[in-house]
C-alpha positions, -999 to +999 in steps of 0.1 A: -322-375+110-329-387+144-357-408+160-367-398+195-381-420+222-394-393+245-401-415+275-396-452+281-427-469+293-430-496+320-398-487+337-391-469+369-382-432+364-380-409+335-356-416+305-356-417+268-333-422+238-322-405+206-314-427+176-292-409+151-294-421+115-271-411+086-274-423+050-300-449+060-278-464+088-279-461+125-248-441+135-253-436+172-277-440+201-278-418+232-296-430+263-309-399+279-317-401+316-333-368+324-349-375+358-341-345+379-307-345+396-306-357+432-280-348+457-279-376+483-242-376+485-242-339+494-272-343+517-252-367+539-222-345+543-218-333+579-247-356+591-242-380+620-236-416+608-267-428+627-290-407+606-275-416+572-291-450+564-326-436+570-318-407+546-304-431+520-336-452+522-353-423+505-333-428+473-357-454+460-392-467+469-386-500+451-351-510+465-349-489+496-338-518+518-307-525+497-297-489+500-302-492+538-281-523+539-253-510+517-252-477+537-251-496+570-223-519+558-202-490+546-207-472+580-199-503+600-167-509+580-156-473+587-163-477+624-149-513+626-182-528+637-187-565+630-224-576+630-234-609+645-245-639+624-281-632+634-280-596+622-264-607+589-291-634+583-319-609+590-304-584+566-301-611+540-337-620+546-347-584+539-327-583+507-344-615+496-378-600+503-369-570+482-356-591+454-388-612+454-410-580+453-389-563+426-385-593+403-422-601+405-431-565+397-407-565+367-414-599+353-452-602+357-463-566+353-437-549+332-422-576+309-449-603+306-472-580+285-445-579+258-444-617+257-482-621+255-487-592+231-504-566+254-497-530+261-499-534+298-507-559+326-543-548+330-551-557+294-531-589+297-552-599+328-583-600+307-571-633+292-542-643+314-555-633+348-541-663+366-505-654+356-510-618+367-526-629+400-497-652+406-472-624+401-491-601+424-492-628+451-454-633+449-449-596+450-470-592+481-450-619+498-418-600+491-434-568+504-444-585+536-408-596+543-394-562+535-419-545+557-410-569+586-373-564+583-372-528+570-399-514+593-424-505+566-430-512+529-415-479+516-385-460+530-381-481+561-360-469+591-355-502+609-320-511+596-294-495+619-257-495+622-250-524+645-284-540+642-321-531+640-346-509+657-369-539+661-363-577+657-389-601+642-407-625+665-405-663+661-441-663+651-435-638+623-406-659+610-426-691+611-453-675+589-427-665+563-412-700+563-446-716+555-455-690+528-422-694+509-428-731+502-463-725+490-452-700+463-426-722+447-451-736+421-459-702+408-422-692+405-414-724+386-440-716+361-424-682+356-391-698+346-409-717+318-426-685+306-394-664+303-372-692+290-394-690+258-385-653+252-364-647+220-329-634+230-321-599+219-300-569+228-262-568+229-241-597+241-224-591+275-186-593+275-179-586+311-201-595+341-196-578+375-211-588+409-204-589+446-183-619+459-212-632+480-246-636+466-264-605+479-236-587+497-198-588+496-164-576+507-152-572+471-165-571+435-157-599+411-157-600+373-160-626+346-123-623+338-116-637+373-105-604+389-115-595+425-113-558+434-126-527+451-147-505+428-121-476+430-094-499+415-111-509+383-143-489+378-141-456+359-170-432+362-177-405+336-202-378+331-222-373+299-235-340+283-269-355+276-276-374+308-279-367+346-267-403+352-230-411+349-216-441+330-192-466+343-165-488+326-146-518+339-110-516+329-121-493+301-147-518+289-185-519+289-200-543+315-232-555+331-245-560+366-278-577+377-294-611+378-277-625+347-242-616+359-250-630+393-261-663+379-231-665+355-206-656+382-221-672+413-242-702+402-223-724+426-240-705+454-275-712+442-300-733+462-308-768+450-338-761+427-325-729+414-292-746+406-310-773+387-330-748+367-298-728+360-282-760+346-313-768+326-310-734+309-272-728+311-267-732+273-293-705+267-280-682+294-244-685+282-254-669+249-250-637+269-278-615+254-290-589+278-327-600+274-317-632+292-317-611+323-354-617+324-349-655+326-322-650+352-346-630+374-371-658+371-345-684+383-336-660+411-372-660+423-367-697+429-334-691+447-349-664+469-379-685+480-356-714+488-331-692+506-359-675+526-369-710+539-333-718+548-327-685+567-360-686+587-353-722+597-318-713+609-330-683+628-358-703+644-334-731+654-309-706+669-335-684+686-337-646+683-313-627+707-323-593+694-291-577+706-274-548+687-236-546+684-221-516+704-205-488+684-175-467+693-173-435+673-139-431+655-125-418+623-126-442+594-135-451+558-157-479+545-173-493+514-206-511+516-215-535+487-249-550+483-268-566+454-300-547+446-324-566+425-310-547+395-273-554+404-243-540+424-249-511+447-220-491+463-221-469+493-188-454+502-182-431+532-155-414+552-164-406+588-146-380+609-137-383+646-170-369+657-190-395+638-201-372+610-199-380+572-169-363+556-172-380+522-199-399+504-202-416+470-230-438+457-231-458+425-263-476+416-269-506+393-285-485+365-255-461+365-233-492+362-255-505+334-259-472+315-232-479+289-244-515+284-280-502+280-268-477+254-248-504+235-279-527+235-301-500+221-275-494+194-273-531+185-311-535+183-315-502+164-289-512+139-304-547+136-340-536+131-339-501+115-355-503+080-370-538+086-397-528+111-423-500+110-416-471+134-440-483+161-426-519+161-390-505+160-396-483+191-414-512+208-383-534+204-360-507+217-382-503+248-382-540+254-344-539+253-343-512+280-369-531+301-346-562+301-322-543+324-351-536+348-337-500+352-343-479+382-337-445+366-346-425+397-317-442+416-292-434+389-292-396+389-266-387+414-248-355+407-222-343+432-209-312+413-226-287+390 
């Protein structure tokens, strides 16, 4: 027999699962991502490099800016363009804004109802309105930063190879600096809330992340390796999913907030570092559900880092100068950390400046196998001990812990 979850709730995109049971035991779980195939790699072929980041920003409405940054970084590496410190800081500021917006959406509106025993955030607000309001306030702040750096809240077109279409003013940066400090109290409360969540899901064996906190030149893993994705990551297609799965050295792995904290906690800002140390023993248990707590700690990191960046930019002054670009043949890989984990944009550019090859791997595609394993572990642990409604609820909570962006994950290059 099989148990079908036709559509996961409180996640971005369309996906479900099939739990196959034989002789009273869970034999297999299939994570079915059936969002319609999208052909962004093919759509970029033959396009001029300048147009590509704007096109890639359409991949996702939630993490469009990370797609823009990863795309631009891949293009700049192919064309041997080195951005200035100012440009790098402003891009990081945009990534932080997107992380704040996305984590707040996930934690307060999608996961918190599970902790407080409600089916959605609207019902939860009837008795815990203050918490919901705090989450919406933090989310709005992240949206504001993203709009400023990306050009608009959704599918922005301001991040360009070599710089930006428009640079922020000192007055706009000063406003962000003041607001980031005011929101710290709300974010610290969130850490306490999500630290109380009971761990569940599978235990993570391998973590993978970029070598810098939100961008990187290489990927790193919990076994100490540093590598390009082509060297150690294997992609494979599935008969029941439009999203591919990925393995690291043939093993299942995880990307996202939890791997970032475990691999890069020495890069955390002071308060985030303290909170990580306070909860290190819990986080080291490795259950995927601890990704929620990791995101809450990252909210603290992001708010602190926003303040650091805006102060440095204000002290330096804004030059607002783009780096000149000389068209040439080349190849480049752009790595960035989306809120959900590592994002890869890989391009080859011909002598005319047109895209000759494109490959994109998103966090949810990286996490697909780990999500499937976690569903299997939870199904095996709870089948026969919970009624069907509670059983499905626990499996959905397991999926939500990954904060999946299913729409991002369906990249099909060949049919």
